[in-house]
N, C-alpha and C positions, 0 to 999 in steps of 0.2 A: 504494500500500500504506500502511496506517495507520502502521506502524512508521517508514517512511521519512519520511512527512509530519511525524510528531512530531519526529524527529531534526533535520529541516531548519528547524523553526520558529525564529524569532529572539526569542522572549520572554525576559524577564529570568530566569525560572525555568529554562528550558532552557539558557541561557548559563551560569548558576550551576552546574547539574548537570554540564555539560561541563567547567568549570573544576575541579570537585571529583573528576573522574575517572569520571563516569557513561558506560558504554558498552553497557549491556544491550540497547538497542533498535537498535544499529547492525547492519544486515544483514551477514551473512558472505559475502564474495566472494573468489574465487580467479581471478586473471587477468581481472578485470573482470566476471566472471559470478557472479551470486548463486548460492549453494549452495541446492539444494532437497532436501527430504526428503519423499517421497510427493507430489511435485508442489507442495509449499508451501515458499516461501522461508523460511529460518530466520535468526535473529539470535543474538546472544551469549546472551541470556536462555534461548532454546531449547537452545542448546548446553550451558549449565549444567545444565538439566534432564536432558539425555542423559548428561552426565558423572556426575551424582549417582546416576542410575539404575543405573550400573555398580557402585556401591559397595554394601556391605551395608546393609540397612534399619536405621534407628535408631528407638528407642521415643520417641515424643513424646506425652505424655499416655497414652492407652490404645491408640494406633495405632502400628503399625510402618510408618514412612514411607519410601517408596522414592524419591520425587522426581517420579514420573509417574503413580502409580496413584490419585491423588485428582483427576486432571484428565482429562476425557473430550474429547480432541481428536485429530483425524486426524494431527497431526504426530507424536504419540507412539504411537498404536495403529492397528493394521490395521483394526479394526472398532470400533464404539461399545462402550464398557464402562460398567459400573455402578461408580461411584467407590467405593473401599474405605474412604475416610475423607474428611474435609473438605479441599478443595483449598488452603485457607490453610496447612495443614501442609506441603504441597509447597513453597509459596512461601516459607515461613519457612525450610525446610531449604535452599532455593536461596540465599536471602539470606545465611544463615550460611556456607554453602560459599563463596560469592563473597567474603564478608568475610575468610575465612581464606586463600583461595588467590589472590585478586587484590585485595590490600589497597590501596584508594584511600581518600581521605577520605570520599567518598560511600558506598562499600561498607561501611566500618567504622561509620559513623553508621547506615546502614540495618540492619546486623546488630544493633547495640545496640537500635534501635527495635523490631525483631522480637523480640528476647529479652525486652524489657520487656512487649510485647504478649502474648507467649506465656505469660509468668509470670501475667499477669492473667487470661488466658483459662483457663489450667489451674486457677487458684484458683477461678474461677467454675464451671468444670466439676465440681470437687470439691464445691463448695458445693451445686450443683444435684443431685448424686448422693446426698447424705446428708440424708434427711428430718429428722434430729434437729438438724442445723445450721440448716436453713431454719426449723424450729419455734422454735429459740432466737432467731433473728434477728427473727422475726415478733413475739415477746413484747417486744422492745425498743422 
């Protein structure tokens, strides 16, 4: 499995992530058996998606984000879906949730990176949606 392979790598980056508290790709197991959902082994990152999906949706930009409705994967859905919004919004919400509920050095840095990235994306989204802003920028 890709997740297990990544976690077992001995590269400097992986070692640094582990030191800083990175656990997202560790497979979840109970009694030595990996937990499976719809026949697919899940890891802590998948678990965070499922946790957030139980919460109320939040408004991010123009989309009400649930944590799973931007991602078309068999782990979260019985049948293929058409994503309601861009999947990066789900990933941003998961990163923020992880940073707030499981604060490690790694998750806090990741949360701040996502917040900075989202701020820039939302500014760009606003700019693209307003023709007068684009026209003013083009004159400069």
